[in-house]
VEXDREN-2710 file (C-alpha; in Angstrom, 1 decimal):
% VEXDREN-2710
k/r/px/py/pz
1/MET/-121.0/144.7/51.5
2/ALA/-124.7/145.7/51.0
3/ASN/-123.7/148.6/48.8
4/GLY/-121.6/146.3/46.7
5/TRP/-124.5/143.9/46.2
6/ARG/-126.8/146.7/45.2
7/GLY/-124.4/148.0/42.6
8/TYR/-123.9/144.6/41.2
9/LEU/-127.6/144.0/40.9
10/GLU/-128.2/147.4/39.3
11/GLU/-125.4/146.8/36.8
12/GLU/-126.7/143.2/36.0
13/SER/-130.3/144.5/35.5
14/GLU/-129.1/147.0/33.0
15/PHE/-127.4/144.4/30.9
16/GLN/-130.4/142.0/31.3
17/TRP/-132.8/144.6/29.9
18/ILE/-130.5/145.3/27.0
19/ALA/-130.2/141.6/26.2
20/MET/-134.0/141.0/26.6
21/ALA/-134.8/144.0/24.3
22/GLY/-132.4/142.8/21.7
23/PHE/-133.7/139.3/21.8
24/LEU/-137.3/140.6/21.5
25/VAL/-136.4/142.5/18.4
26/PHE/-134.8/139.4/17.0
27/ILE/-137.9/137.4/17.7
28/LEU/-140.2/140.0/16.0
29/LEU/-137.9/140.2/12.9
30/GLY/-137.7/136.4/12.7
31/ALA/-141.5/136.1/12.9
32/LEU/-142.0/138.6/10.1
33/ALA/-139.3/136.8/8.0
34/ILE/-140.9/133.3/8.6
35/GLN/-144.3/134.6/7.7
36/GLY/-142.9/136.0/4.5
37/THR/-141.5/132.6/3.6
38/SER/-144.6/130.6/4.7
39/ASN/-145.6/129.7/1.1
40/LEU/-145.1/126.1/0.0
41/PRO/-141.5/125.9/-1.4
42/GLY/-140.3/123.6/-4.1
43/VAL/-142.9/124.5/-6.7
44/GLU/-141.8/125.0/-10.3
45/VAL/-143.1/124.8/-13.9
46/GLY/-142.6/121.4/-15.4
47/PRO/-139.5/120.8/-17.6
48/SER/-139.9/121.2/-21.3
49/ASP/-137.6/118.3/-22.2
50/SER/-140.2/115.6/-21.3
51/SER/-141.6/113.6/-24.2
52/HIS/-145.1/114.9/-23.5
53/ALA/-144.0/118.6/-23.6
54/GLY/-146.4/120.7/-25.6
55/ASN/-149.2/118.1/-25.5
56/ARG/-152.2/117.7/-23.3
57/VAL/-151.7/114.8/-20.8
58/LEU/-155.0/113.0/-20.2
59/ASP/-153.8/110.3/-17.9
60/ILE/-150.3/109.3/-16.6
61/GLU/-148.7/106.8/-14.3
62/TYR/-145.2/107.5/-13.0
63/SER/-142.6/104.9/-12.0
64/SER/-139.9/107.6/-11.6
65/SER/-139.4/111.2/-12.5
66/ASN/-138.2/110.2/-15.9
67/ALA/-140.3/107.0/-16.4
68/PHE/-144.0/106.9/-17.0
69/THR/-146.9/105.6/-19.1
70/ALA/-149.0/108.4/-20.5
71/LYS/-152.2/108.9/-22.5
72/VAL/-151.6/112.1/-24.5
73/LEU/-153.6/114.2/-26.9
74/THR/-151.5/115.2/-29.9
75/GLU/-152.3/117.0/-33.2
76/ASP/-152.9/113.5/-34.7
77/GLY/-155.2/112.2/-32.0
78/ILE/-154.8/110.4/-28.7
79/ASP/-151.6/108.4/-28.2
80/LEU/-150.4/106.0/-25.5
81/TYR/-146.7/105.6/-24.9
82/GLN/-144.2/104.6/-22.2
83/GLN/-141.1/106.5/-21.4
84/ASN/-138.4/104.6/-19.5
85/GLY/-135.8/107.3/-19.4
86/PRO/-135.0/110.7/-20.9
87/LYS/-134.2/109.1/-24.3
88/SER/-136.2/105.9/-24.2
89/VAL/-139.8/106.2/-25.5
90/THR/-141.9/103.3/-26.7
91/LYS/-145.2/103.9/-28.6
92/ILE/-148.0/101.6/-27.4
93/MET/-150.8/103.1/-29.4
94/SER/-150.6/105.8/-32.0
95/ALA/-153.4/107.7/-33.7
96/LYS/-151.1/108.5/-36.6
97/ASP/-150.5/104.8/-37.2
98/GLY/-154.3/104.1/-37.2
99/LEU/-154.4/102.7/-33.6
100/PRO/-155.6/105.6/-31.3
101/ALA/-155.8/105.3/-27.6
102/ASP/-159.3/106.7/-27.3
103/ASN/-160.7/103.6/-25.6
104/ILE/-158.1/103.4/-22.9
105/ASN/-160.1/104.1/-19.7
106/PHE/-157.3/103.5/-17.1
107/ILE/-153.6/103.0/-16.6
108/THR/-152.8/100.8/-13.6
109/SER/-149.3/100.4/-12.2
110/LEU/-148.8/96.8/-10.9
111/GLU/-146.6/95.9/-8.0
112/ASN/-144.1/94.0/-10.1
113/GLY/-143.3/97.2/-12.1
114/ASN/-145.6/96.4/-15.1
115/THR/-148.5/98.4/-16.3
116/ALA/-152.0/97.2/-17.2
117/ILE/-154.5/98.7/-19.7
118/SER/-157.5/97.5/-21.6
119/PRO/-157.6/98.4/-25.4
120/SER/-160.8/96.6/-26.2
121/LYS/-163.6/94.5/-24.7
122/ASN/-162.7/91.4/-22.6
123/THR/-159.0/92.3/-23.1
124/VAL/-156.3/93.3/-20.7
125/GLN/-152.8/94.2/-22.0
126/VAL/-149.8/94.0/-19.6
127/ILE/-146.9/96.3/-20.6
128/HIS/-143.9/94.6/-19.1
129/SER/-141.2/96.9/-17.7
130/PRO/-137.8/96.5/-19.4
131/ASP/-136.4/95.6/-15.9
132/ASN/-138.6/92.4/-16.0
133/GLU/-137.5/91.3/-19.5
134/ALA/-134.3/89.4/-20.4
135/ASN/-133.6/91.6/-23.4
136/GLY/-134.3/94.8/-21.5
137/ALA/-137.0/95.9/-24.0
138/THR/-140.6/97.0/-23.4
139/THR/-142.9/94.0/-24.2
140/ILE/-146.7/93.7/-24.3
141/THR/-148.7/90.7/-23.4
142/THR/-152.4/90.5/-24.5
143/LEU/-154.8/88.6/-22.2
144/ASP/-158.1/87.6/-23.6
145/LEU/-160.7/87.1/-20.8
146/ASP/-163.5/84.6/-20.7
147/GLN/-166.5/85.7/-22.8
148/SER/-169.0/83.1/-21.6
149/ASN/-170.6/85.7/-19.3
150/GLY/-170.8/88.3/-22.0
151/ASN/-168.7/91.0/-23.6
152/PHE/-167.8/93.9/-21.4
153/THR/-165.6/97.0/-21.4
154/ILE/-163.1/97.4/-18.5
155/LEU/-163.4/100.8/-16.9
156/ASP/-160.8/100.3/-14.1
157/LEU/-158.6/97.6/-12.8
158/ALA/-157.0/97.3/-9.3
159/GLU/-154.5/94.8/-7.9
160/SER/-154.3/93.1/-4.5
161/VAL/-151.2/91.1/-3.5
162/ALA/-151.3/88.6/-0.7
163/GLY/-148.0/86.7/-0.3
164/THR/-147.2/85.1/-3.7
165/GLN/-150.8/85.3/-5.0
166/THR/-152.3/88.3/-6.8
167/SER/-155.9/89.1/-7.6
168/TRP/-157.5/91.7/-9.9
169/MET/-160.8/93.5/-9.4
170/MET/-162.3/95.2/-12.5
171/VAL/-165.0/97.8/-12.9
172/THR/-166.8/96.6/-16.1
173/MET/-169.6/97.9/-18.3
174/GLN/-171.9/95.5/-20.2
175/GLY/-174.4/97.3/-22.3
176/THR/-175.4/100.3/-20.2
177/SER/-174.9/98.6/-16.8
178/THR/-171.8/98.7/-14.7
179/SER/-170.6/96.0/-12.3
180/LEU/-167.5/94.5/-10.8
181/ARG/-165.6/91.3/-11.7
182/GLY/-162.7/89.6/-10.1
183/LEU/-159.8/87.7/-11.7
184/GLY/-157.5/85.4/-9.9
185/SER/-155.4/84.1/-8.6
186/ILE/-152.3/85.0/-10.4
187/SER/-148.9/83.7/-9.3
188/ASP/-145.8/85.8/-8.7
189/ALA/-144.3/84.7/-12.1
190/SER/-146.4/87.2/-14.0
191/ALA/-143.7/89.8/-14.1
192/SER/-142.0/88.5/-17.3
193/SER/-143.7/88.1/-20.7
194/ASP/-142.1/84.6/-20.8
195/THR/-143.9/83.3/-17.7
196/ILE/-147.1/85.4/-17.4
197/GLY/-149.1/82.8/-19.4
198/ALA/-148.2/80.0/-17.0
199/SER/-148.8/82.2/-14.0
200/MET/-152.4/82.9/-15.2
201/ALA/-153.2/79.4/-16.3
202/SER/-155.4/78.7/-13.3
203/SER/-156.9/82.2/-13.1
204/THR/-160.7/82.4/-13.1
205/LEU/-162.9/85.3/-14.1
206/SER/-165.8/85.7/-11.7
207/MET/-169.4/86.3/-12.4
208/PRO/-170.4/90.0/-12.5
209/MET/-171.5/91.5/-9.2
210/LEU/-175.3/92.0/-8.8
211/ASN/-176.0/95.7/-9.1
212/SER/-179.4/95.8/-7.4
213/ALA/-179.0/99.5/-6.4
214/GLY/-178.4/100.7/-9.9
215/ALA/-175.2/102.4/-9.1
216/VAL/-172.8/103.6/-11.8
217/TRP/-169.5/102.2/-10.6
218/GLN/-166.3/104.1/-11.8
219/GLN/-163.3/103.1/-9.7
220/VAL/-162.0/100.3/-7.5
221/VAL/-158.9/99.8/-5.2
222/PRO/-157.9/97.1/-2.7
223/LEU/-158.8/97.5/1.0
224/GLY/-156.4/95.5/3.1
225/SER/-155.6/92.1/1.5
226/GLU/-159.2/90.6/1.4
227/GLN/-161.6/93.5/0.5
228/TRP/-162.0/96.3/-2.0
229/VAL/-163.5/99.8/-2.1
230/ALA/-165.5/100.9/-5.2
231/SER/-166.9/104.3/-5.9
232/GLY/-169.4/105.7/-8.3
233/TYR/-172.7/107.5/-8.2
234/LEU/-176.5/107.0/-8.1
235/SER/-178.8/108.9/-10.4
236/TYR/-182.5/109.5/-9.6
237/THR/-185.3/112.0/-10.3
238/SER/-185.5/114.4/-7.4
239/THR/-188.9/115.2/-5.8
240/GLU/-187.6/118.4/-4.4
241/ALA/-189.5/121.6/-5.2
242/GLY/-188.3/123.1/-8.5
243/ALA/-186.4/119.9/-9.6
244/SER/-186.6/119.1/-13.3
245/PRO/-187.4/115.5/-14.3
246/ALA/-185.0/116.1/-17.3
247/ALA/-182.1/116.7/-14.9
248/PRO/-181.8/113.8/-12.5
249/LYS/-180.0/114.3/-9.3
250/ILE/-176.6/112.6/-9.0
251/VAL/-175.2/111.7/-5.5
252/PRO/-171.9/109.9/-4.8
253/THR/-171.8/106.3/-3.5
254/ILE/-169.0/104.3/-2.1
255/ALA/-168.9/100.6/-1.1
256/VAL/-166.8/98.0/0.6
257/ILE/-166.7/94.9/-1.6
258/ASP/-166.1/91.2/-0.6
259/TRP/-164.9/88.6/-3.0
260/ASP/-163.8/85.0/-2.1
261/GLY/-162.2/84.3/-5.5
262/GLY/-163.2/81.9/-8.2
263/LEU/-166.5/82.1/-10.1
264/THR/-168.4/83.5/-7.2
265/ALA/-169.5/87.1/-7.9
266/PRO/-168.2/89.9/-5.7
267/ILE/-170.8/91.2/-3.2
268/VAL/-171.4/94.6/-1.5
269/ALA/-170.5/94.3/2.2
270/SER/-171.5/97.9/3.0
271/MET/-172.6/100.9/0.9
272/HIS/-172.7/104.6/1.7
273/THR/-174.3/107.4/-0.2
274/GLY/-173.4/111.1/0.0
275/GLU/-175.5/114.2/-0.6
276/ARG/-173.7/115.8/-3.5
277/GLY/-170.5/115.7/-5.6
278/LEU/-168.4/112.8/-6.8
279/TYR/-165.3/110.9/-5.7
280/HIS/-162.6/111.5/-8.2
281/SER/-159.7/109.5/-6.6
282/LEU/-159.4/106.3/-4.6
283/LEU/-155.9/106.2/-3.0
284/PRO/-154.6/103.0/-1.3
285/LEU/-152.4/103.7/1.7
286/SER/-149.4/101.5/2.8
287/ASP/-151.2/100.0/5.8
288/GLY/-154.1/98.8/3.5
289/ALA/-156.5/101.6/4.3
290/VAL/-158.1/103.8/1.6
291/PHE/-158.5/107.5/1.2
292/ALA/-161.4/108.5/-1.1
293/ALA/-161.0/112.1/-2.3
294/GLY/-164.1/113.9/-3.6
295/ASP/-165.0/117.4/-4.9
296/HIS/-167.3/118.0/-1.8
297/GLY/-165.4/116.1/0.8
298/SER/-163.2/113.1/1.5
299/THR/-163.6/109.8/3.3
300/TYR/-161.0/107.6/5.1
301/PHE/-161.6/103.8/5.2
302/SER/-159.7/101.8/7.7
303/THR/-158.9/98.1/7.1
304/SER/-161.7/97.2/9.4
305/GLY/-164.2/99.0/7.1
306/SER/-164.9/101.9/9.4
307/MET/-165.3/105.3/7.8
308/THR/-164.2/108.8/8.8
309/HIS/-165.4/111.8/6.8
310/HIS/-163.3/114.9/6.3
311/ASN/-164.4/118.3/5.1
312/ALA/-161.6/118.4/2.6
313/PRO/-162.8/119.0/-1.0
314/SER/-160.6/118.8/-4.0
315/ILE/-160.6/118.1/-7.8
316/ALA/-157.4/116.1/-7.8
317/ALA/-155.4/114.1/-5.3
318/THR/-152.3/111.9/-4.9
319/VAL/-150.5/110.1/-2.1
320/ASP/-146.8/110.0/-1.4
321/ASP/-144.6/107.2/0.0
322/THR/-145.2/108.3/3.6
323/ASP/-149.0/108.1/3.3
324/ARG/-149.5/111.9/3.1
325/VAL/-152.4/112.7/0.8
326/TRP/-152.1/115.9/-1.2
327/LEU/-155.4/117.5/-2.2
328/PHE/-155.6/120.1/-5.0
329/GLY/-158.3/122.6/-5.8
330/ASN/-159.5/124.3/-9.0
331/VAL/-158.0/127.1/-11.1
332/GLY/-157.2/130.1/-8.9
333/SER/-156.7/128.0/-5.7
334/LYS/-154.2/129.6/-3.4
335/THR/-153.8/126.6/-1.0
336/ILE/-153.2/122.9/-1.0
337/LEU/-154.7/120.5/1.6
338/ARG/-152.4/117.8/3.0
339/TYR/-153.9/114.9/4.9
340/SER/-151.6/113.0/7.3
341/GLY/-152.5/110.9/10.3
342/GLU/-156.2/111.8/10.1
343/GLN/-155.4/115.5/10.3
344/VAL/-155.7/118.0/7.4
345/ASN/-153.2/120.8/7.1
346/GLN/-153.4/123.8/4.7
347/LEU/-150.4/124.9/2.7
348/SER/-150.2/128.2/0.9
349/LEU/-149.0/128.5/-2.7
350/ALA/-146.8/131.5/-3.7
351/GLU/-149.1/132.0/-6.8
352/PRO/-152.6/130.8/-7.4
353/LEU/-153.0/127.6/-9.5
354/ALA/-153.0/128.8/-13.1
355/PHE/-154.7/125.8/-14.8
356/ARG/-157.3/123.1/-14.2
357/ILE/-155.7/119.8/-13.3
358/GLU/-156.6/116.8/-15.6
359/SER/-154.0/114.2/-14.5
360/GLN/-151.4/113.9/-11.8
361/GLY/-148.7/111.5/-10.5
362/ILE/-146.0/111.2/-8.0
363/ALA/-142.4/109.8/-8.2
364/SER/-139.1/110.4/-6.5
365/GLU/-140.6/112.8/-4.0
366/GLN/-142.0/115.0/-6.7
367/ILE/-145.7/115.6/-7.5
368/PHE/-146.5/116.2/-11.2
369/LEU/-149.7/118.1/-12.0
370/HIS/-150.9/118.2/-15.7
371/GLY/-153.7/120.3/-17.2
372/THR/-154.6/123.1/-19.5
373/ASP/-154.9/126.9/-18.9
374/GLY/-157.6/129.3/-20.0
375/GLN/-156.2/129.4/-23.5
376/GLY/-156.2/125.6/-23.8
377/GLU/-152.4/125.4/-23.6
378/PRO/-150.9/122.4/-21.8
379/GLN/-149.3/123.1/-18.5
380/THR/-147.2/121.1/-16.0
381/LEU/-146.4/122.0/-12.4
382/ILE/-143.9/120.1/-10.2
383/ILE/-144.0/120.1/-6.4
384/ASP/-140.9/118.9/-4.5
385/ILE/-142.6/117.4/-1.4
386/SER/-139.2/117.1/0.4
387/ALA/-138.8/120.9/0.4
388/PRO/-141.3/122.0/3.1
389/GLY/-139.5/122.4/6.4
390/SER/-136.1/121.4/5.0
391/ILE/-133.0/123.5/5.4
392/GLU/-133.2/124.4/1.7
393/SER/-136.5/126.1/2.1
394/GLY/-136.7/129.7/3.3
395/ARG/-138.8/128.9/6.3
396/GLY/-136.7/125.9/7.2
397/PHE/-133.5/128.0/7.0
398/LEU/-135.0/130.7/9.2
399/ASN/-136.3/128.1/11.7
400/PHE/-132.8/126.6/11.8
401/LEU/-131.2/130.1/12.2
402/PHE/-133.7/131.0/15.0
403/LEU/-132.9/127.8/17.0
404/THR/-129.2/128.3/16.5
405/VAL/-129.2/131.9/17.6
406/PHE/-131.6/131.1/20.5
407/SER/-129.3/128.3/21.7
408/ILE/-126.2/130.5/21.5
409/VAL/-127.8/133.4/23.3
410/MET/-129.3/131.2/26.1
411/GLY/-126.0/129.3/26.4
412/VAL/-124.1/132.6/26.8
413/MET/-126.6/133.9/29.3
414/VAL/-126.6/130.7/31.4
415/TRP/-122.8/130.6/31.3
416/THR/-122.5/134.3/32.3
417/ALA/-125.1/134.0/35.1
418/GLY/-123.4/130.9/36.4
419/SER/-120.0/132.6/36.4
420/ARG/-121.3/135.7/38.1
421/LEU/-123.0/133.6/40.8
422/ILE/-119.9/131.6/41.5
423/ASN/-117.9/134.8/41.7
424/ALA/-120.5/136.5/43.9
425/ARG/-120.4/133.6/46.4
426/ARG/-116.7/133.9/46.8
427/PHE/-117.2/137.3/48.2
END
C-alpha cells in the first residue's frame, strides 16, 4: 500500500512540474505580448472627407462625429460654418463674401443643441440646430444686448441650466479692461428661432463685475447650478534679481464667481493665483464640478468650491461623457494623461505627437485633435476612447485570452486533482 502511494505521488509530481513549467512559459510570453501592445489603441489620422479637410481649424465644437461648428482658416481668410452631416454645410461667416470670422472669440454649445457666438460688440448670435427648427434648416437669431452700461466685446460665454431657467455668464472687454457680466434668466423656449425672443423678454444684463485685482479674465464655466469658475492671469513687474521692467511677469489666476441674477454685478467669492503658466481649458463635469487644465498643472474644483491641484500639465484638454479628462502635450509627446476619479493615468502613444494642437473636440466616443505640423500643414488626429481595454484592442484581446486559458488550465487541474483524490480514497 505504501509503495503504491509513493509511486502515485512521484508520478503526480512529475506531471505537476511539467504543467507548472508550461504555465510559467505561457505567463512570460503573455507578459511580453501585452507589453508590446501597451500603446494606446484606436489612434488614426483624421478622415480627408470632412468639410475642413486641408484647412487650419482654429476652433471647433462637435455635436457628433459628422456635425460641428468650426472656425477655419482658408486661402480667402477666416470662415465660420456649421456642418450637420456629411453633405450638409451652412456658411455662417465667409471671408470671400466680405464677412470674415476674425472677431469670433468663442464657440459655445448650448444644452438645447444650439450654438452661441458673438460677431460684434454687445451682440450674441444663436445658431439654431436644424433639429430645433420646424423647417429643419439652420437658422440664426441675433440678440442685441443692453448698451446702457457701455459697449463691450464678448470673449467667452458659458451657460448654466437650473430646471426650466437658463443663465449666461460672459467674459467681456470694455476698452482694455476685462470683466464678467451675467444675463438671465432665459426660459426653456429658447431652442427655436420662433420662440427665443419671447423666452428672453424678461432677461436682464447685469452690471460688470468690479475687477479690483486687475486680472485679465479669459474663460468662464458653470460650477454647480449657482456659481461659476473664471480663469485668466495677473501681470505685474517682478522685483526678482535680473527681472526686466519691460517684460512683466504673468501668473495664472482662477476664481469662484457668485451671481444672484438681475442687475446685480457678479462678485468674486474666492480667488487663487499660481506661480507660472496659464489655464488653457475649463472643463465642466457632469456632477457640476470643474477641471481646470493648465500648461504647468491642473486644478479640480468641487461643487463646494474646494480645490485639488494635480501635477498634470498639458497644452490641450477635453472631457468625455464619463467625466474622464484627457490631457495632451506638445509636439513630440509620447504619452497622454487621463484624469478620472481624482487619479491621473499615463497612456502611451505608438508614435510621438506630430503636430501642435490648436483646437480639439469630442463626439460619439471619439476625440478630434486639430493643429499644424512643422511645415504649417493642417493635421487631424482621431482617438477612439472606447478602444483601450476593449476586446478589439491588442492588449484587451491578450488579457481576454490570458484569462480564458488560465480559467481552462485551472479548471482542468482542479477537476483532475479532485478525480484523483476521489479515486485514491477508494483504495
